[in-house]
C-alpha positions as semicolon CSV with decimal commas, in nm:
position;residue;x (nm);y (nm);z (nm)
1;X;-1,721;1,663;-1,087
2;X;-1,757;1,295;-0,921
3;X;-1,390;1,290;-0,891
4;X;-1,331;1,590;-0,731
5;X;-1,640;1,517;-0,489
6;X;-1,497;1,198;-0,408
7;X;-1,147;1,354;-0,338
8;X;-1,341;1,622;-0,132
9;X;-1,453;1,304;0,146
10;X;-1,161;1,109;0,098
11;X;-0,821;1,271;0,081
12;X;-0,846;1,441;0,445
13;X;-0,594;1,352;0,696
14;X;-0,664;0,992;0,750
15;X;-0,638;0,920;1,132
16;X;-0,380;0,642;1,297
17;X;-0,019;3,291;-0,479
18;X;-0,109;3,308;-0,745
19;X;0,256;3,184;-0,931
20;X;0,373;3,436;-1,185
21;X;0,556;3,492;-1,452
22;X;0,917;3,485;-1,522
23;X;0,902;3,895;-1,578
24;X;0,720;3,922;-1,282
25;X;0,830;3,712;-1,043
26;X;0,955;3,946;-0,748
27;X;1,258;3,846;-0,506
28;X;1,137;3,827;-0,208
29;X;1,282;3,717;0,134
30;X;1,027;3,434;0,221
31;X;1,187;3,093;0,330
32;X;1,279;2,807;0,012
33;X;1,276;2,448;0,076
34;X;1,418;2,211;-0,141
35;X;1,200;1,846;-0,158
36;X;1,424;1,547;-0,299
37;X;1,181;1,281;-0,401
38;X;1,281;0,961;-0,590
39;X;1,140;1,108;-0,913
40;X;1,343;1,434;-0,899
41;X;1,393;1,750;-0,726
42;X;1,134;2,027;-0,641
43;X;1,155;2,389;-0,521
44;X;0,892;2,551;-0,291
45;X;0,864;2,913;-0,185
46;X;0,680;2,969;0,139
47;X;0,450;3,293;0,200
48;X;0,547;3,364;0,581
49;X;0,357;3,652;0,581
50;X;-0,004;3,539;0,482
51;X;0,060;3,206;0,656
52;X;0,321;3,245;0,924
53;X;0,165;2,934;1,176
54;X;0,153;2,725;0,847
55;X;0,472;2,788;0,698
56;X;0,634;2,771;1,075
57;X;0,510;2,480;1,154
58;X;0,568;2,309;0,804
59;X;0,978;2,443;0,882
60;X;0,971;2,262;1,187
61;X;0,875;1,920;1,045
62;X;1,130;2,038;0,763
63;X;1,420;2,090;1,026
64;X;1,343;1,798;1,271
65;X;1,393;1,574;0,960
66;X;1,017;1,407;0,978
67;X;0,992;1,409;0,592
68;X;1,276;1,245;0,539
69;X;1,224;0,910;0,434
70;X;0,857;0,907;0,390
71;X;0,617;0,872;0,052
72;X;0,401;1,051;-0,135
73;X;0,099;0,800;-0,019
74;X;-0,193;0,954;-0,180
75;X;-0,161;1,035;-0,570
76;X;-0,491;1,171;-0,773
77;X;-0,446;1,206;-1,128
78;X;-0,572;1,568;-1,241
79;X;-0,610;1,669;-0,895
80;X;-0,325;1,627;-0,610
81;X;-0,045;1,466;-0,465
82;X;0,002;1,426;-0,093
83;X;0,217;1,349;0,177
84;X;0,429;1,368;0,474
85;X;0,301;1,124;0,669
86;X;0,368;0,798;0,605
87;X;0,687;0,554;0,554
88;X;0,694;0,299;0,281
89;X;0,517;0,044;0,445
90;X;0,254;0,299;0,513
91;X;0,314;0,313;0,873
92;X;0,195;0,617;1,018
93;X;0,460;0,906;1,168
94;X;0,360;1,071;1,481
95;X;0,285;1,421;1,465
96;X;0,282;1,725;1,706
97;X;-0,020;1,943;1,802
98;X;-0,243;2,074;1,504
99;X;-0,217;2,486;1,400
100;X;-0,509;2,668;1,348
101;X;-0,651;2,687;1,004
102;X;-0,512;3,017;0,771
103;X;-0,738;2,949;0,457
104;X;-0,897;3,279;0,437
105;X;-0,556;3,422;0,366
106;X;-0,588;3,508;-0,002
107;X;-0,394;3,266;-0,148
108;X;-0,536;2,969;-0,357
109;X;-0,521;2,642;-0,423
110;X;-0,392;2,678;-0,760
111;X;-0,187;2,446;-0,978
112;X;0,190;2,408;-0,810
113;X;0,010;2,553;-0,494
114;X;0,126;2,382;-0,189
115;X;-0,166;2,352;0,131
116;X;-0,201;2,194;0,449
117;X;-0,392;1,852;0,452
118;X;-0,659;1,857;0,764
119;X;-0,960;1,626;0,917
120;X;-1,248;1,595;0,672
121;X;-1,432;1,813;0,945
122;X;-1,199;2,041;1,162
123;X;-1,043;2,322;0,957
124;X;-0,769;2,350;1,287
125;X;-0,635;1,987;1,249
126;X;-0,361;2,052;1,005
127;X;-0,019;1,894;1,115
128;X;0,254;1,683;0,906
129;X;0,074;1,624;0,591
130;X;0,037;1,890;0,266
131;X;-0,082;1,825;-0,033
132;X;0,021;1,978;-0,418
133;X;-0,214;2,076;-0,647
134;X;-0,183;1,933;-1,020
135;X;-0,428;2,119;-1,133
136;X;-0,653;2,483;-1,051
137;X;-0,897;2,323;-0,756
138;X;-1,119;2,624;-0,643
139;X;-1,348;2,359;-0,447
140;X;-1,045;2,355;-0,197
141;X;-1,012;2,739;-0,119
142;X;-1,202;2,932;0,180
143;X;-1,556;3,036;0,076
144;X;-1,699;3,096;0,384
145;X;-1,614;3,131;0,772
146;X;-1,779;2,897;1,019
147;X;-1,843;2,595;0,852
148;X;-1,579;2,342;0,858
149;X;-1,584;2,233;0,498
150;X;-1,635;2,581;0,317
151;X;-1,355;2,730;0,530
152;X;-1,119;2,544;0,270
153;X;-0,744;2,399;0,333
154;X;-0,469;2,657;0,386
155;X;-0,243;2,718;0,111
156;X;0,113;2,861;0,209
157;X;0,353;2,842;-0,056
158;X;0,406;2,747;-0,417
159;X;0,577;2,514;-0,650
160;X;0,914;2,725;-0,744
161;X;1,132;2,532;-0,949
162;X;1,008;2,147;-1,050
163;X;0,702;2,151;-1,147
164;X;0,750;1,873;-1,410
165;X;0,858;1,639;-1,140
166;X;0,510;1,686;-0,936
167;X;0,330;1,613;-1,287
168;X;0,587;1,323;-1,297
169;X;0,444;1,165;-0,959
170;X;0,082;1,192;-1,058
171;X;0,144;1,005;-1,359
172;X;0,211;0,711;-1,166
173;X;-0,013;0,395;-1,124
174;X;-0,186;0,405;-0,789
175;X;-0,416;0,157;-0,654
176;X;-0,599;0,003;-0,334
177;X;-0,333;-0,097;-0,020
178;X;-0,429;-0,093;0,337
179;X;-0,522;0,143;0,509
180;X;-0,608;0,314;0,196
181;X;-0,903;0,194;-0,080
182;X;-0,765;0,367;-0,353
183;X;-0,512;0,639;-0,488
184;X;-0,136;0,487;-0,348
185;X;0,160;0,447;-0,571
186;X;0,202;0,106;-0,681
187;X;0,566;0,177;-0,643
188;X;0,693;0,366;-0,377
189;X;0,730;0,755;-0,445
190;X;0,955;0,846;-0,164
191;X;1,042;1,160;-0,019
192;X;1,371;1,097;0,001
193;X;1,515;1,456;0,183
194;X;1,370;1,753;0,249
195;X;1,606;2,079;0,376
196;X;1,575;2,469;0,394
197;X;1,782;2,645;0,136
198;X;1,967;2,900;0,119
199;X;1,861;3,210;-0,189
200;X;2,141;3,406;-0,357
201;X;2,074;3,711;-0,517
202;X;1,931;3,662;-0,876
203;X;1,775;3,331;-0,773
204;X;1,448;3,428;-0,728
205;X;1,316;3,395;-1,088
206;X;1,196;3,101;-1,233
207;X;1,105;2,998;-1,604
208;X;0,767;2,934;-1,701
209;X;0,779;2,591;-1,758
210;X;0,863;2,570;-1,359
211;X;0,654;2,801;-1,215
212;X;0,307;2,684;-1,097
213;X;0,033;2,842;-1,319
214;X;-0,278;2,992;-1,067
215;X;-0,535;2,745;-1,030
216;X;-0,762;2,647;-0,685
217;X;-0,733;2,333;-0,556
218;X;-0,928;2,160;-0,242
219;X;-0,801;1,847;-0,089
220;X;-0,793;1,687;0,233
221;X;-0,524;1,451;0,334
């Protein structure tokens, strides 16, 4: 509980759908994105019906090549992995204007869900950073309107393939490295390339081992 609380306070943006099993996985027209990391490939399916602004924002960064050559700068074993903003030497990359929160869309921070990171006291501050839930993190879900903390974090997709890569990243050794007091991988975990992919008939179903299982996780960037 203490670890979860500390993460809720420390993992917010630094200043400077429930997964389904193979039999139930439906074919959708949702966009998919391939992320090549230094530890393997992850494929995401994005839910543009329930998080249209957040998905559009993420895809804009993908299309602009923003994520290429960045790192997972925060890795908290048993909670989340986070990236999208820093170069290997932890230089912050400029971002565009933030997008409004869509955290009340019914999607939850379950294991394998990808969500938008944002500042601690501002639910409408998400820009380029994202996190992937390593476990179910219900504390990160929307629970009530009006309060920036209870509004939670916007889930906008899920890991379709490569959950084993997420676990591999979550297992790396971490420590302190300026400007962060903890959770920085001692050997950089690179996000080498992120790109949209075109789906083909029959590609929608994933194996049980790859599909994220339901869980909730509330993070910050």
